[in-house]
C-alpha positions in Angstrom: 86.8 8.8 36.0 90.0 10.6 35.3 91.8 12.8 37.8 92.5 16.4 37.0 96.1 17.6 36.6 95.9 19.7 39.8 94.9 16.8 41.9 97.6 14.7 40.3 100.2 17.3 41.1 99.0 17.6 44.7 99.4 13.8 45.0 103.0 14.0 43.7 104.1 16.5 46.3 105.6 15.2 49.4 104.2 15.5 52.9 106.4 18.4 54.0 105.8 20.2 50.7 102.1 20.1 51.3 102.6 21.4 54.8 104.7 24.3 53.5 102.1 25.1 50.8 99.4 25.1 53.5 101.4 27.5 55.7 102.1 29.8 52.8 98.4 29.9 52.1 97.6 30.6 55.7 100.1 33.5 55.7 98.6 34.9 52.5 95.1 34.8 54.0 96.3 36.4 57.2 97.6 39.4 55.2 94.1 39.9 53.9 92.7 40.3 57.4 91.6 43.9 58.3 91.7 44.8 62.0 88.8 46.9 63.0 89.3 50.3 64.5 88.5 50.9 68.2 85.2 52.7 67.3 84.1 49.8 65.1 85.1 47.2 67.8 83.1 49.1 70.4 80.1 49.3 68.1 80.2 45.6 67.1 80.6 44.6 70.8 77.5 46.7 71.7 75.5 45.1 68.9 76.5 41.6 70.1 75.6 42.4 73.7 72.2 43.8 72.8 71.5 40.8 70.7 72.5 38.4 73.6 70.3 40.3 76.0 67.3 40.0 73.6 67.9 36.3 73.1 68.2 35.8 76.9 64.9 37.6 77.3 63.2 35.5 74.6 64.5 32.2 76.0 63.4 33.2 79.5 59.9 34.1 78.3 59.6 30.8 76.5 60.8 28.9 79.5 58.2 30.7 81.7 55.4 30.0 79.2 56.3 26.3 78.8 56.6 26.0 82.6 53.1 27.5 83.0 51.8 25.2 80.3 53.3 22.2 82.0 51.9 23.2 85.4 48.5 23.6 83.7 48.6 20.2 82.0 50.2 18.2 84.8 49.0 20.1 87.8 51.0 21.9 90.4 53.8 20.0 92.1 53.4 22.0 95.4 51.7 19.1 97.2 54.6 16.7 96.6 
């Protein structure tokens, strides 16, 4: 299987040249980042918090149901 020219050119570059290329690519990508406005940030934070509360409620409900099921199957552990 033959190697492509881009992979061969990447192999020819030195260690520090590859690090510099990586850092340039990181800087280029950071320039594309869009910072949300305060209103967007508050809205997204609210959505995340509501979602977390819903998941906590669901997990708590399932924990209670499985606990009740285990008590029913194995009997109550109050006498131990």
